[in-house]
N, C-alpha and C positions, 0 to 999 in steps of 0.2 A: 164593092163593099166600101162604105164610108171609112175614111182614114181614121177618124176618131174612134169608131166602133172597133176597128182592127187593133188600135193601140190599147183600148180597154180590155179586149180579149187577151192580148199578150200579157198585160199586167196582171190579170186575174189568174191566168194559168201559171205564171211565175210564183204566185202566192200559195198554190196548192201544196200543203205539207206532205212530207214523206209519210206513207202509210194511209193516205186518204185518196179518194177518187171523187170525180164530179162527172156529170153527164154533159154532152155537147149542148143540150138545151139549157141546162143549168148555167153554164158559162155564158151562153147567149143572153139569158134573162138577166144575169148579174151585170152584163155589159150594156144592158138597156134595150135589147131586142129579143123578146121571148120567142120569136119565130125565126131566129137567126142561127139555128143549129148547123145548117149546111155551111154557113159563112164561118163558123167556128172550125169546121173541118178544113175549109180552105186556108184559114189562118194557120192552123197547125201544119198543114202540108207545106205551106210556103215559108214559114218562119221558125219551125222547130229547131232546125240546126243552127241557123245564124243567131237566134235569140237564146240558144241553150235551154229550151223549154222542157219541163218534165212532161212531155207529150203522153207518156205511158199512163199518166194518172187521169186521163180523160177517156171515158168509156160511154157506151150508149145508155139510154134510159132504162133498158131492161137489166142493167147491171152486168152486161157482157161486153167482151171485146169485139169490136166491129171488124178489125182486120182479119183477112182470111188465113186459114191454116196454110203454112208455107209462104205467107206473104206478110209476115210481121207479127202474126198472132203469138207465136212461141216466144219471141223476144219480149213483147209487151207483158205476157203472162209471167215470164221469168223475172222481169224488172219489178212487177207488182209483188210477186211472191217474196223476192228479196227484201222488200220493205215491210213484210209481215202481213200482207193482205192474203186472206185465204179464199179459196174457191169452193163452192158447193159441188156436189156430184154432177150437176148439169152445167158446170163451168161458169156459173154466174157468181157475182160478188154480192154479199149481203149489204145492200145500200144503207140499211138502218145502222149497221155497225161501222162501215167504212166511208160513208159519204161525208165530204167536207161541206159545211154549210156556209163557209166564207164569212 
């Protein structure tokens, strides 16, 4: 992953306000690589802790949490719920309401 793309991804994620979410692909596009969603996942995995990123605000394009149940899903859902984000019955988030446009 190019270093400058990684830095842009980190900067964008740090700006996501409380109570809002973005998709991996949206972050990638904002950072200059619309096809870089997997690189965003890698950046989150490698930098969330050391950069104190609000990692929980990044979800998939379907408006759902990608982490598996028992593997971080519950924590991410709790963090989002604490910020006022609500989930539909199918456990998805209404992107029209909660998506951050940057």
